[in-house]
PyMOL Python script that loads the backbone (N, CA, C, O; Angstrom):
from pymol import cmd

cmd.read_pdbstr("""\
ATOM      1  N   UNK A   1       0.852  -1.172   0.000  1.00  0.00           N
ATOM      2  CA  UNK A   1       0.000   0.000   0.000  1.00  0.00           C
ATOM      3  C   UNK A   1       0.898   1.236   0.000  1.00  0.00           C
ATOM      4  O   UNK A   1       1.780   1.343   0.853  1.00  0.00           O
ATOM      5  N   UNK A   2       0.704   2.162  -0.920  1.00  0.00           N
ATOM      6  CA  UNK A   2       1.552   3.352  -0.968  1.00  0.00           C
ATOM      7  C   UNK A   2       1.243   4.300   0.193  1.00  0.00           C
ATOM      8  O   UNK A   2       0.116   4.363   0.686  1.00  0.00           O
ATOM      9  N   UNK A   3       2.253   5.016   0.604  1.00  0.00           N
ATOM     10  CA  UNK A   3       2.096   5.992   1.685  1.00  0.00           C
ATOM     11  C   UNK A   3       1.557   7.295   1.122  1.00  0.00           C
ATOM     12  O   UNK A   3       1.737   7.590  -0.060  1.00  0.00           O
ATOM     13  N   UNK A   4       0.897   8.074   1.967  1.00  0.00           N
ATOM     14  CA  UNK A   4       0.425   9.395   1.594  1.00  0.00           C
ATOM     15  C   UNK A   4       1.487  10.404   1.999  1.00  0.00           C
ATOM     16  O   UNK A   4       2.004  10.351   3.115  1.00  0.00           O
ATOM     17  N   UNK A   5       1.816  11.325   1.095  1.00  0.00           N
ATOM     18  CA  UNK A   5       2.845  12.316   1.365  1.00  0.00           C
ATOM     19  C   UNK A   5       2.240  13.705   1.239  1.00  0.00           C
ATOM     20  O   UNK A   5       1.620  14.039   0.229  1.00  0.00           O
ATOM     21  N   UNK A   6       2.429  14.511   2.282  1.00  0.00           N
ATOM     22  CA  UNK A   6       1.961  15.900   2.245  1.00  0.00           C
ATOM     23  C   UNK A   6       3.116  16.741   1.718  1.00  0.00           C
ATOM     24  O   UNK A   6       4.148  16.850   2.381  1.00  0.00           O
ATOM     25  N   UNK A   7       2.961  17.336   0.541  1.00  0.00           N
ATOM     26  CA  UNK A   7       4.063  18.026  -0.112  1.00  0.00           C
ATOM     27  C   UNK A   7       4.095  19.530   0.151  1.00  0.00           C
ATOM     28  O   UNK A   7       5.170  20.129   0.116  1.00  0.00           O
ATOM     29  N   UNK A   8       2.965  20.147   0.409  1.00  0.00           N
ATOM     30  CA  UNK A   8       2.883  21.597   0.481  1.00  0.00           C
ATOM     31  C   UNK A   8       3.456  22.190   1.766  1.00  0.00           C
ATOM     32  O   UNK A   8       4.290  23.093   1.703  1.00  0.00           O
ATOM     33  N   UNK A   9       3.027  21.701   2.928  1.00  0.00           N
ATOM     34  CA  UNK A   9       3.477  22.277   4.200  1.00  0.00           C
ATOM     35  C   UNK A   9       3.456  21.204   5.279  1.00  0.00           C
ATOM     36  O   UNK A   9       2.928  20.111   5.073  1.00  0.00           O
ATOM     37  N   UNK A  10       4.035  21.525   6.427  1.00  0.00           N
ATOM     38  CA  UNK A  10       4.081  20.561   7.516  1.00  0.00           C
ATOM     39  C   UNK A  10       2.747  20.482   8.248  1.00  0.00           C
ATOM     40  O   UNK A  10       1.981  21.445   8.289  1.00  0.00           O
ATOM     41  N   UNK A  11       2.491  19.319   8.822  1.00  0.00           N
ATOM     42  CA  UNK A  11       1.308  19.127   9.652  1.00  0.00           C
ATOM     43  C   UNK A  11       1.632  19.708  11.024  1.00  0.00           C
ATOM     44  O   UNK A  11       2.686  19.403  11.583  1.00  0.00           O
ATOM     45  N   UNK A  12       0.745  20.541  11.580  1.00  0.00           N
ATOM     46  CA  UNK A  12       1.014  21.125  12.902  1.00  0.00           C
ATOM     47  C   UNK A  12       1.189  20.034  13.972  1.00  0.00           C
ATOM     48  O   UNK A  12       0.520  19.002  13.933  1.00  0.00           O
ATOM     49  N   UNK A  13       2.088  20.277  14.915  1.00  0.00           N
ATOM     50  CA  UNK A  13       2.342  19.323  15.997  1.00  0.00           C
ATOM     51  C   UNK A  13       1.075  19.007  16.780  1.00  0.00           C
ATOM     52  O   UNK A  13       0.901  17.880  17.241  1.00  0.00           O
ATOM     53  N   UNK A  14       0.184  19.992  16.937  1.00  0.00           N
ATOM     54  CA  UNK A  14      -1.057  19.767  17.678  1.00  0.00           C
ATOM     55  C   UNK A  14      -1.916  18.709  16.978  1.00  0.00           C
ATOM     56  O   UNK A  14      -2.540  17.880  17.640  1.00  0.00           O
ATOM     57  N   UNK A  15      -1.948  18.737  15.653  1.00  0.00           N
ATOM     58  CA  UNK A  15      -2.731  17.753  14.901  1.00  0.00           C
ATOM     59  C   UNK A  15      -2.121  16.361  15.015  1.00  0.00           C
ATOM     60  O   UNK A  15      -2.846  15.369  15.094  1.00  0.00           O
ATOM     61  N   UNK A  16      -0.804  16.286  15.025  1.00  0.00           N
ATOM     62  CA  UNK A  16      -0.135  14.996  15.194  1.00  0.00           C
ATOM     63  C   UNK A  16      -0.412  14.442  16.581  1.00  0.00           C
ATOM     64  O   UNK A  16      -0.698  13.254  16.730  1.00  0.00           O
ATOM     65  N   UNK A  17      -0.329  15.299  17.608  1.00  0.00           N
ATOM     66  CA  UNK A  17      -0.602  14.867  18.983  1.00  0.00           C
ATOM     67  C   UNK A  17      -2.042  14.374  19.123  1.00  0.00           C
ATOM     68  O   UNK A  17      -2.293  13.376  19.799  1.00  0.00           O
ATOM     69  N   UNK A  18      -2.984  15.066  18.489  1.00  0.00           N
ATOM     70  CA  UNK A  18      -4.389  14.673  18.542  1.00  0.00           C
ATOM     71  C   UNK A  18      -4.604  13.320  17.865  1.00  0.00           C
ATOM     72  O   UNK A  18      -5.325  12.468  18.384  1.00  0.00           O
ATOM     73  N   UNK A  19      -3.980  13.126  16.712  1.00  0.00           N
ATOM     74  CA  UNK A  19      -4.103  11.849  16.003  1.00  0.00           C
ATOM     75  C   UNK A  19      -3.531  10.709  16.836  1.00  0.00           C
ATOM     76  O   UNK A  19      -4.119   9.628  16.890  1.00  0.00           O
ATOM     77  N   UNK A  20      -2.396  10.936  17.484  1.00  0.00           N
ATOM     78  CA  UNK A  20      -1.801   9.901  18.330  1.00  0.00           C
ATOM     79  C   UNK A  20      -2.676   9.595  19.544  1.00  0.00           C
ATOM     80  O   UNK A  20      -2.770   8.443  19.969  1.00  0.00           O
ATOM     81  N   UNK A  21      -3.315  10.624  20.102  1.00  0.00           N
ATOM     82  CA  UNK A  21      -4.214  10.411  21.237  1.00  0.00           C
ATOM     83  C   UNK A  21      -5.406   9.543  20.812  1.00  0.00           C
ATOM     84  O   UNK A  21      -5.792   8.619  21.528  1.00  0.00           O
ATOM     85  N   UNK A  22      -5.988   9.849  19.633  1.00  0.00           N
ATOM     86  CA  UNK A  22      -7.116   9.053  19.145  1.00  0.00           C
ATOM     87  C   UNK A  22      -6.698   7.618  18.864  1.00  0.00           C
ATOM     88  O   UNK A  22      -7.456   6.686  19.134  1.00  0.00           O
ATOM     89  N   UNK A  23      -5.500   7.432  18.325  1.00  0.00           N
ATOM     90  CA  UNK A  23      -4.997   6.080  18.065  1.00  0.00           C
ATOM     91  C   UNK A  23      -4.854   5.316  19.372  1.00  0.00           C
ATOM     92  O   UNK A  23      -5.258   4.156  19.459  1.00  0.00           O
ATOM     93  N   UNK A  24      -4.279   5.959  20.397  1.00  0.00           N
ATOM     94  CA  UNK A  24      -4.117   5.308  21.698  1.00  0.00           C
ATOM     95  C   UNK A  24      -5.461   4.918  22.301  1.00  0.00           C
ATOM     96  O   UNK A  24      -5.597   3.842  22.883  1.00  0.00           O
ATOM     97  N   UNK A  25      -6.469   5.806  22.159  1.00  0.00           N
ATOM     98  CA  UNK A  25      -7.803   5.501  22.675  1.00  0.00           C
ATOM     99  C   UNK A  25      -8.379   4.285  21.967  1.00  0.00           C
ATOM    100  O   UNK A  25      -9.009   3.440  22.603  1.00  0.00           O
ATOM    101  N   UNK A  26      -8.170   4.187  20.657  1.00  0.00           N
ATOM    102  CA  UNK A  26      -8.665   3.047  19.893  1.00  0.00           C
ATOM    103  C   UNK A  26      -7.976   1.761  20.336  1.00  0.00           C
ATOM    104  O   UNK A  26      -8.633   0.736  20.515  1.00  0.00           O
ATOM    105  N   UNK A  27      -6.660   1.808  20.513  1.00  0.00           N
ATOM    106  CA  UNK A  27      -5.905   0.613  20.898  1.00  0.00           C
ATOM    107  C   UNK A  27      -6.356   0.111  22.267  1.00  0.00           C
ATOM    108  O   UNK A  27      -6.411  -1.098  22.492  1.00  0.00           O
ATOM    109  N   UNK A  28      -6.680   1.022  23.181  1.00  0.00           N
ATOM    110  CA  UNK A  28      -7.116   0.622  24.520  1.00  0.00           C
ATOM    111  C   UNK A  28      -8.481  -0.057  24.509  1.00  0.00           C
ATOM    112  O   UNK A  28      -8.723  -0.963  25.307  1.00  0.00           O
ATOM    113  N   UNK A  29      -9.384   0.369  23.611  1.00  0.00           N
ATOM    114  CA  UNK A  29     -10.724  -0.220  23.574  1.00  0.00           C
ATOM    115  C   UNK A  29     -11.308  -0.107  22.162  1.00  0.00           C
ATOM    116  O   UNK A  29     -12.153   0.751  21.908  1.00  0.00           O
ATOM    117  N   UNK A  30     -10.861  -0.971  21.248  1.00  0.00           N
ATOM    118  CA  UNK A  30     -11.327  -0.866  19.861  1.00  0.00           C
ATOM    119  C   UNK A  30     -12.824  -1.097  19.696  1.00  0.00           C
ATOM    120  O   UNK A  30     -13.419  -0.575  18.753  1.00  0.00           O
ATOM    121  N   UNK A  31     -13.440  -1.854  20.576  1.00  0.00           N
ATOM    122  CA  UNK A  31     -14.861  -2.162  20.435  1.00  0.00           C
ATOM    123  C   UNK A  31     -15.731  -0.915  20.464  1.00  0.00           C
ATOM    124  O   UNK A  31     -16.639  -0.777  19.643  1.00  0.00           O
ATOM    125  N   UNK A  32     -15.469  -0.003  21.397  1.00  0.00           N
ATOM    126  CA  UNK A  32     -16.324   1.186  21.482  1.00  0.00           C
ATOM    127  C   UNK A  32     -15.986   2.224  20.421  1.00  0.00           C
ATOM    128  O   UNK A  32     -16.740   3.179  20.236  1.00  0.00           O
ATOM    129  N   UNK A  33     -14.862   2.056  19.718  1.00  0.00           N
ATOM    130  CA  UNK A  33     -14.454   3.006  18.690  1.00  0.00           C
ATOM    131  C   UNK A  33     -14.606   2.427  17.283  1.00  0.00           C
ATOM    132  O   UNK A  33     -14.038   2.960  16.330  1.00  0.00           O
ATOM    133  N   UNK A  34     -15.372   1.334  17.147  1.00  0.00           N
ATOM    134  CA  UNK A  34     -15.570   0.700  15.850  1.00  0.00           C
ATOM    135  C   UNK A  34     -17.064   0.697  15.519  1.00  0.00           C
ATOM    136  O   UNK A  34     -17.882   0.238  16.316  1.00  0.00           O
ATOM    137  N   UNK A  35     -17.407   1.206  14.352  1.00  0.00           N
ATOM    138  CA  UNK A  35     -18.798   1.227  13.920  1.00  0.00           C
ATOM    139  C   UNK A  35     -19.220  -0.158  13.457  1.00  0.00           C
ATOM    140  O   UNK A  35     -18.497  -0.829  12.719  1.00  0.00           O
ATOM    141  N   UNK A  36     -20.393  -0.575  13.898  1.00  0.00           N
ATOM    142  CA  UNK A  36     -20.977  -1.837  13.453  1.00  0.00           C
ATOM    143  C   UNK A  36     -22.331  -1.516  12.835  1.00  0.00           C
ATOM    144  O   UNK A  36     -23.196  -0.919  13.477  1.00  0.00           O
ATOM    145  N   UNK A  37     -22.501  -1.914  11.596  1.00  0.00           N
ATOM    146  CA  UNK A  37     -23.766  -1.679  10.881  1.00  0.00           C
ATOM    147  C   UNK A  37     -24.894  -2.401  11.614  1.00  0.00           C
ATOM    148  O   UNK A  37     -24.783  -3.599  11.872  1.00  0.00           O
ATOM    149  N   UNK A  38     -25.978  -1.698  11.956  1.00  0.00           N
ATOM    150  CA  UNK A  38     -27.091  -2.358  12.619  1.00  0.00           C
ATOM    151  C   UNK A  38     -27.759  -3.386  11.680  1.00  0.00           C
ATOM    152  O   UNK A  38     -27.852  -3.181  10.470  1.00  0.00           O
ATOM    153  N   UNK A  39     -28.207  -4.471  12.267  1.00  0.00           N
ATOM    154  CA  UNK A  39     -28.897  -5.496  11.468  1.00  0.00           C
ATOM    155  C   UNK A  39     -30.288  -4.976  11.100  1.00  0.00           C
ATOM    156  O   UNK A  39     -30.933  -4.276  11.880  1.00  0.00           O
ATOM    157  N   UNK A  40     -30.734  -5.336   9.891  1.00  0.00           N
ATOM    158  CA  UNK A  40     -32.068  -4.938   9.454  1.00  0.00           C
ATOM    159  C   UNK A  40     -33.109  -5.791  10.161  1.00  0.00           C
ATOM    160  O   UNK A  40     -32.946  -7.002  10.313  1.00  0.00           O
ATOM    161  N   UNK A  41     -34.174  -5.140  10.587  1.00  0.00           N
ATOM    162  CA  UNK A  41     -35.271  -5.861  11.231  1.00  0.00           C
ATOM    163  C   UNK A  41     -36.190  -6.415  10.140  1.00  0.00           C
ATOM    164  O   UNK A  41     -36.469  -5.741   9.149  1.00  0.00           O
ATOM    165  N   UNK A  42     -36.649  -7.634  10.333  1.00  0.00           N
ATOM    166  CA  UNK A  42     -37.593  -8.211   9.387  1.00  0.00           C
ATOM    167  C   UNK A  42     -38.920  -8.426  10.099  1.00  0.00           C
ATOM    168  O   UNK A  42     -38.953  -8.806  11.269  1.00  0.00           O
ATOM    169  N   UNK A  43     -39.992  -8.184   9.400  1.00  0.00           N
ATOM    170  CA  UNK A  43     -41.339  -8.355   9.963  1.00  0.00           C
ATOM    171  C   UNK A  43     -41.898  -9.711   9.506  1.00  0.00           C
ATOM    172  O   UNK A  43     -42.722  -9.773   8.593  1.00  0.00           O
ATOM    173  N   UNK A  44     -41.460 -10.754  10.127  1.00  0.00           N
ATOM    174  CA  UNK A  44     -41.960 -12.078   9.746  1.00  0.00           C
ATOM    175  C   UNK A  44     -42.870 -12.623  10.805  1.00  0.00           C
ATOM    176  O   UNK A  44     -43.390 -13.730  10.662  1.00  0.00           O
TER     177      UNK A  44
END
""", "prot")
cmd.dss("prot")
cmd.show_as("cartoon", "prot")
cmd.util.cbc("prot")
cmd.orient("prot")
C-alpha cells in the first residue's frame, strides 16, 4: 500500500498529537471506537 505524502506544508504538531491520542484511545478499547452496521429488522 503506498504511503500518503503531504508536499505543500508541515502538519502542525497539535494535529499529530491529537491523532496519536485518538490512536491510543482506539488501541485501549477498539470495540467502542468501531462502527458496526445495525442489522435490518424483518417483519416475519
